C-alpha positions as semicolon CSV with decimal commas, in nm:
position;residue;x (nm);y (nm);z (nm)
1;X;-2,426;-3,287;-0,517
2;X;-2,040;-3,265;-0,520
3;X;-1,923;-2,952;-0,694
4;X;-1,550;-2,980;-0,917
5;X;-1,285;-2,872;-0,741
6;X;-1,150;-2,504;-0,781
7;X;-0,887;-2,400;-0,999
8;X;-0,580;-2,329;-0,820
9;X;-0,285;-2,084;-0,969
10;X;0,095;-2,025;-0,878
11;X;0,224;-1,665;-0,916
12;X;0,426;-1,407;-0,729
13;X;0,303;-1,124;-0,515
14;X;0,339;-0,794;-0,678
15;X;0,182;-0,558;-0,429
16;X;0,060;-0,583;-0,071
17;X;-0,038;-0,232;-0,034
18;X;-0,397;-0,330;0,058
19;X;-0,603;-0,427;0,371
20;X;-0,672;-0,861;0,336
21;X;-0,544;-0,817;-0,011
22;X;-0,250;-0,906;-0,241
23;X;-0,223;-0,863;-0,623
24;X;-0,080;-1,209;-0,740
25;X;0,092;-1,210;-1,080
26;X;0,055;-1,532;-1,261
27;X;0,282;-1,626;-1,589
28;X;0,132;-1,852;-1,864
29;X;0,279;-1,984;-2,193
30;X;0,096;-1,950;-2,497
31;X;0,193;-2,092;-2,862
32;X;0,132;-1,807;-3,144
33;X;-0,075;-1,982;-3,393
34;X;0,093;-1,920;-3,723
35;X;0,453;-1,905;-3,615
36;X;0,442;-2,180;-3,329
37;X;0,710;-1,923;-3,099
38;X;0,623;-1,990;-2,734
39;X;0,543;-1,638;-2,550
40;X;0,491;-1,577;-2,201
41;X;0,189;-1,395;-2,097
42;X;0,141;-1,234;-1,768
43;X;-0,227;-1,157;-1,580
44;X;-0,252;-0,986;-1,219
45;X;-0,569;-1,121;-0,967
46;X;-0,646;-0,957;-0,665
47;X;-0,650;-1,222;-0,386
48;X;-0,799;-1,214;-0,031
49;X;-0,553;-1,295;0,251
50;X;-0,724;-1,408;0,593
51;X;-0,383;-1,295;0,804
52;X;-0,219;-0,987;0,800
53;X;-0,133;-0,870;0,395
54;X;0,227;-0,777;0,529
55;X;0,354;-1,149;0,576
56;X;0,356;-1,150;0,226
57;X;0,656;-0,968;0,070
58;X;0,665;-0,864;-0,298
59;X;0,833;-1,170;-0,457
60;X;0,672;-1,420;-0,260
61;X;0,513;-1,737;-0,465
62;X;0,227;-1,816;-0,361
63;X;-0,074;-2,035;-0,447
64;X;-0,435;-1,879;-0,479
65;X;-0,772;-2,090;-0,508
66;X;-1,114;-1,969;-0,671
67;X;-1,327;-1,877;-0,376
68;X;-1,646;-1,662;-0,303
69;X;-1,646;-1,305;-0,444
70;X;-1,517;-1,081;-0,137
71;X;-1,563;-0,772;-0,340
72;X;-1,615;-0,636;-0,657
73;X;-1,303;-0,748;-0,813
74;X;-1,174;-1,001;-0,571
75;X;-1,269;-1,387;-0,623
76;X;-0,954;-1,565;-0,528
77;X;-0,777;-1,627;-0,233
78;X;-0,441;-1,742;-0,089
79;X;-0,386;-2,082;0,021
80;X;-0,038;-2,098;0,094
81;X;0,334;-1,945;0,086
82;X;0,551;-2,171;-0,132
83;X;0,953;-2,121;-0,080
84;X;1,082;-1,810;-0,237
């Protein structure tokens, strides 16, 4: 049985101080229900890195994908680095 494709998000690396984990800050735009004004909301996702996490500098644009749990809080993994 085929499983549905995994979610992918694009965000900026906010921290790379952990071993094999980076924190990715993802931005989304919401609309206020009453005033219909658009505003930005940010959420941080810890993401697993297979290689050295120091290759991702703070501010790099990356693509993360849902995956198996790597630890108590890490459920995403870095797929690729997008040009800055």
